Backbone as JSON, one array per atom type, in Angstrom:
{
  "sequence": "MTTETTTEVTTSAGIQLTDVAASKVSALLAQEGRDDLNLRVAVQPGGCSGLKYQLYFDDRNMDGDIVREFGAVKVITDKMSDPYLSGETIDFVDTIEKQVFTIDNPNAQGSCACADSFN",
  "N": [[11.12, 60.46, 32.87], [12.18, 63.54, 33.91], [11.9, 66.88, 33.64], [13.49, 69.64, 34.23], [12.81, 73.11, 35.06], [14.35, 76.33, 35.04], [13.64, 79.49, 36.76], [13.65, 82.67, 37.09], [12.85, 85.13, 39.77], [11.57, 88.5, 40.08], [11.15, 91.45, 41.48], [11.65, 94.24, 40.8], [13.01, 95.23, 38.6], [12.68, 95.51, 34.87], [9.66, 94.99, 33.34], [6.74, 96.91, 34.37], [3.7, 97.09, 35.96], [0.84, 98.66, 36.53], [-1.26, 99.58, 39.03], [-3.92, 99.6, 38.35], [-3.78, 97.83, 36.14], [-2.79, 95.54, 37.4], [-5.24, 95.11, 38.91], [-6.99, 94.82, 37.17], [-6.16, 92.45, 35.88], [-6.3, 90.85, 37.92], [-8.84, 90.46, 38.15], [-9.86, 89.47, 35.86], [-8.7, 86.92, 35.92], [-10.02, 85.9, 38.34], [-12.53, 85.84, 37.22], [-12.19, 83.8, 35.26], [-11.81, 81.59, 37.17], [-9.71, 80.25, 37.81], [-6.91, 79.53, 39.44], [-4.36, 79.1, 38.66], [-3.1, 80.28, 36.52], [-1.01, 82.66, 34.95], [0.01, 86.19, 33.97], [1.28, 86.38, 30.62], [3.77, 87.89, 28.81], [5.15, 88.74, 25.82], [7.1, 89.19, 22.94], [7.01, 89.13, 19.46], [7.95, 88.38, 16.32], [6.63, 90.32, 13.72], [3.71, 92.38, 12.38], [3.12, 95.66, 11.28], [5.48, 97.22, 11.92], [7.65, 95.61, 12.72], [7.92, 94.1, 15.23], [5.68, 92.73, 17.35], [3.52, 92.81, 20.23], [2.5, 90.18, 22.72], [0.18, 89.41, 24.95], [-1.14, 87.27, 27.27], [-2.9, 84.79, 28.98], [-1.42, 82.13, 30.93], [-0.55, 79.13, 31.51], [2.07, 77.71, 32.02], [5.45, 77.39, 32.82], [8.41, 78.11, 31.4], [11.79, 77.04, 30.65], [14.11, 79.26, 31.65], [12.39, 81.19, 31.9], [11.46, 84.67, 33.02], [10.21, 85.7, 36.15], [7.84, 88.14, 37.33], [6.67, 89.82, 40.21], [3.64, 91.36, 41.08], [2.05, 92.11, 43.6], [-0.7, 89.83, 43.86], [-0.51, 88.89, 41.57], [1.25, 87.59, 38.55], [3.71, 88.29, 36.41], [4.98, 87.02, 33.42], [8.06, 86.66, 31.44], [9.66, 85.76, 28.55], [13.06, 84.61, 28.1], [13.99, 85.67, 25.66], [12.17, 87.82, 24.77], [12.51, 89.46, 27.06], [14.77, 91.47, 26.83], [13.64, 93.27, 24.97], [11.28, 94.27, 26.54], [12.3, 95.65, 28.59], [11.93, 97.97, 31.38], [9.33, 98.73, 30.37], [5.69, 99.83, 30.79], [2.82, 98.42, 31.73], [-0.63, 99.33, 31.48], [-3.92, 99.86, 32.33], [-6.8, 100.86, 30.49], [-10.09, 102.25, 31.02], [-12.55, 103.2, 29.43], [-15.47, 104.84, 28.09], [-15.26, 104.55, 25.34], [-13.54, 102.42, 25.02], [-12.2, 99.49, 26.62], [-9.03, 98.46, 27.31], [-5.65, 96.97, 27.41], [-2.67, 98.91, 27.78], [0.48, 99.44, 26.5], [3.4, 101.12, 27.27], [6.39, 101.35, 26.12], [9.96, 102.26, 26.42], [11.82, 101.3, 24.96], [10.86, 100.96, 22.4], [11.56, 102.26, 19.11], [9.99, 103.12, 17.41], [6.53, 102.99, 15.78], [3.68, 101.64, 14.62], [0.54, 103.01, 13.13], [-1.52, 101.64, 14.37], [-0.65, 100.9, 17.02], [-0.15, 98.48, 17.69], [2.18, 97.1, 17.05], [5.9, 97.6, 17.02], [9.17, 98.82, 16.56]],
  "CA": [[12.32, 61.42, 32.51], [11.84, 64.66, 34.54], [12.54, 68.22, 33.03], [13.33, 70.83, 35.62], [12.88, 74.39, 34.69], [14.73, 77.55, 35.9], [13.04, 80.79, 36.76], [14.0, 83.99, 38.15], [11.74, 86.06, 40.36], [12.26, 89.55, 40.65], [10.14, 92.48, 41.74], [11.88, 95.69, 40.98], [13.37, 95.64, 37.29], [11.98, 95.08, 33.8], [8.3, 95.09, 33.06], [5.99, 97.49, 35.48], [2.53, 96.62, 35.94], [0.29, 99.67, 37.1], [-2.08, 98.94, 40.02], [-5.11, 99.39, 37.79], [-3.61, 96.88, 35.26], [-2.93, 94.32, 38.18], [-6.63, 94.86, 39.62], [-7.99, 94.18, 35.94], [-5.7, 91.13, 35.44], [-6.67, 89.59, 39.14], [-10.43, 90.27, 38.18], [-9.92, 88.51, 34.76], [-8.28, 85.75, 36.56], [-11.18, 85.44, 39.25], [-13.52, 85.31, 36.33], [-11.8, 82.37, 34.88], [-11.89, 80.69, 37.99], [-8.41, 79.43, 37.8], [-5.5, 80.35, 40.13], [-2.95, 78.39, 38.12], [-2.62, 81.23, 35.12], [-0.15, 83.87, 34.92], [0.1, 86.84, 32.6], [2.48, 86.42, 29.96], [4.1, 89.03, 27.95], [6.21, 88.26, 24.9], [7.41, 89.92, 21.64], [7.06, 88.03, 18.33], [8.06, 88.9, 14.88], [5.08, 90.63, 13.13], [3.15, 93.59, 12.42], [3.88, 96.52, 10.13], [6.63, 97.75, 12.5], [8.52, 94.43, 12.56], [7.76, 93.28, 16.25], [4.38, 93.06, 17.88], [3.29, 92.32, 21.6], [1.7, 89.21, 23.22], [-0.42, 89.32, 26.25], [-2.21, 86.19, 27.32], [-2.86, 83.99, 30.33], [-0.58, 80.85, 30.59], [-0.11, 77.98, 32.77], [3.33, 76.97, 31.8], [6.69, 77.78, 33.17], [9.35, 77.4, 30.46], [13.0, 77.14, 31.03], [14.54, 80.74, 31.52], [11.39, 82.25, 32.14], [11.48, 85.67, 34.29], [8.65, 86.23, 36.67], [7.67, 89.64, 38.21], [5.31, 89.71, 40.99], [2.81, 92.56, 41.58], [1.01, 91.49, 44.45], [-1.0, 88.36, 43.7], [-0.34, 88.72, 39.87], [2.63, 87.18, 38.42], [3.97, 88.42, 35.08], [6.11, 86.11, 33.15], [8.42, 86.98, 30.16], [10.69, 84.5, 28.02], [14.31, 85.31, 28.16], [14.34, 86.09, 24.38], [11.48, 88.78, 24.99], [12.7, 90.33, 28.17], [15.21, 92.84, 26.79], [12.49, 94.2, 24.36], [10.32, 94.92, 27.13], [12.65, 95.98, 30.14], [11.4, 99.52, 31.56], [7.85, 99.16, 29.65], [4.81, 99.8, 31.89], [1.79, 98.06, 31.4], [-1.61, 99.91, 32.47], [-5.35, 99.26, 31.7], [-7.63, 102.07, 30.19], [-11.56, 101.92, 30.74], [-13.11, 104.67, 29.13], [-16.66, 104.72, 27.25], [-15.1, 104.37, 23.98], [-12.61, 101.52, 24.9], [-11.36, 98.82, 27.49], [-7.72, 97.88, 26.73], [-4.37, 97.1, 28.15], [-1.84, 99.81, 27.04], [2.04, 99.45, 26.85], [4.37, 102.4, 27.29], [7.76, 101.02, 25.78], [10.82, 103.12, 26.09], [12.63, 100.85, 24.23], [10.49, 101.12, 20.96], [12.02, 103.35, 18.33], [8.96, 103.7, 16.42], [5.58, 101.99, 16.14], [2.44, 101.75, 13.41], [-0.61, 103.57, 13.64], [-2.66, 100.71, 15.13], [-0.04, 100.72, 18.08], [0.0, 96.83, 17.92], [3.6, 96.61, 16.88], [7.12, 98.58, 17.17], [10.54, 98.52, 16.25]],
  "C": [[11.54, 62.63, 33.13], [12.54, 66.12, 33.89], [12.23, 69.19, 34.25], [13.62, 72.39, 34.73], [13.54, 75.46, 35.53], [13.98, 78.85, 35.88], [13.71, 81.82, 37.73], [12.76, 84.8, 38.33], [12.37, 87.32, 40.71], [10.85, 90.68, 40.63], [10.26, 94.18, 41.03], [12.1, 96.19, 39.36], [12.54, 95.26, 36.19], [10.54, 95.65, 34.07], [7.52, 95.72, 34.33], [4.45, 97.14, 35.07], [1.59, 97.65, 36.91], [-0.81, 98.87, 37.91], [-3.43, 98.7, 39.27], [-4.91, 98.22, 36.82], [-3.64, 95.48, 36.11], [-4.21, 94.1, 38.77], [-7.43, 94.34, 38.33], [-7.51, 92.73, 35.69], [-6.38, 90.17, 36.76], [-8.13, 89.58, 38.67], [-10.66, 89.12, 37.12], [-9.65, 86.96, 34.98], [-9.36, 85.03, 37.68], [-12.15, 85.06, 38.55], [-13.49, 83.91, 35.94], [-12.01, 81.33, 35.88], [-10.63, 79.69, 38.16], [-7.14, 80.23, 38.47], [-4.15, 79.79, 39.77], [-2.37, 79.41, 37.11], [-1.93, 82.41, 35.63], [-0.3, 84.79, 33.78], [1.57, 86.91, 31.84], [2.58, 87.37, 28.71], [5.06, 88.68, 27.06], [6.17, 89.23, 23.65], [7.57, 88.7, 20.78], [7.31, 88.95, 17.18], [6.72, 89.19, 14.06], [4.82, 91.97, 13.3], [3.57, 94.43, 11.36], [5.14, 97.07, 10.59], [7.74, 96.64, 12.77], [8.2, 93.55, 14.11], [6.23, 93.6, 16.77], [4.2, 92.09, 19.57], [2.36, 91.21, 21.68], [1.29, 89.14, 24.51], [-1.42, 88.36, 26.29], [-2.07, 85.6, 28.77], [-2.3, 82.48, 29.77], [-0.52, 80.26, 31.81], [1.19, 77.49, 32.87], [4.44, 78.11, 32.24], [7.98, 77.17, 32.06], [10.85, 77.76, 30.89], [13.51, 78.58, 30.77], [13.63, 81.77, 31.75], [11.6, 83.31, 33.37], [10.34, 85.87, 34.64], [8.98, 87.14, 37.62], [6.52, 89.43, 38.94], [4.63, 90.86, 41.38], [1.78, 92.11, 42.31], [0.59, 90.2, 44.38], [-0.89, 87.84, 42.13], [1.07, 88.45, 39.44], [2.72, 87.44, 36.84], [5.27, 87.73, 34.56], [6.48, 86.44, 31.53], [9.52, 85.85, 29.71], [11.95, 85.31, 27.98], [14.61, 85.99, 26.67], [13.51, 87.85, 24.47], [12.03, 90.04, 25.97], [13.54, 91.59, 27.8], [14.45, 93.73, 26.02], [11.71, 94.96, 25.31], [10.88, 95.59, 28.57], [12.16, 97.73, 30.09], [9.83, 99.67, 30.95], [6.91, 99.1, 30.89], [3.56, 99.38, 31.1], [0.42, 98.55, 32.1], [-2.68, 99.41, 31.72], [-6.22, 100.54, 31.55], [-9.08, 101.57, 30.2], [-12.0, 103.28, 30.58], [-14.71, 104.1, 28.47], [-16.41, 104.23, 26.29], [-14.27, 102.77, 24.04], [-12.25, 100.89, 26.38], [-10.12, 98.02, 26.93], [-6.49, 98.15, 27.47], [-3.68, 97.89, 27.18], [-0.3, 99.24, 27.4], [2.76, 100.69, 26.5], [5.8, 101.71, 27.18], [8.77, 101.96, 25.6], [11.85, 102.63, 25.09], [12.2, 100.89, 22.54], [10.96, 102.58, 20.42], [10.85, 104.14, 17.32], [7.7, 102.62, 16.6], [4.52, 102.24, 14.89], [1.58, 102.48, 14.18], [-1.39, 102.84, 14.55], [-1.93, 100.53, 16.48], [0.05, 99.3, 18.48], [1.36, 96.45, 17.7], [4.66, 97.9, 16.83], [7.99, 97.85, 16.67], [11.36, 99.01, 17.14]]
}
């Protein structure tokens, strides 16, 4: 039995990945030594504000996934998460105090103090 998946590839709408973030993702993938991984961004119930972000490397393509390409980096979202993430910008901050991916989401009406969840 063969399962066929449908993916939509887009490069302009939805999530934006800054050049700095794309460079960091590329470096992390090179460090892993795998060229079959993509950055998956999702929203899941949880956190003190109701929803929380999930960013992780994934080798799966699921039915209805939306794929956005930023140079050699592919960012994948599932069809349920995509409306919550439309217009968001993912950046990477590298300071003496921290190295972290940041998310600026214009759809978030509020967030908690830890900035890990939103509503």
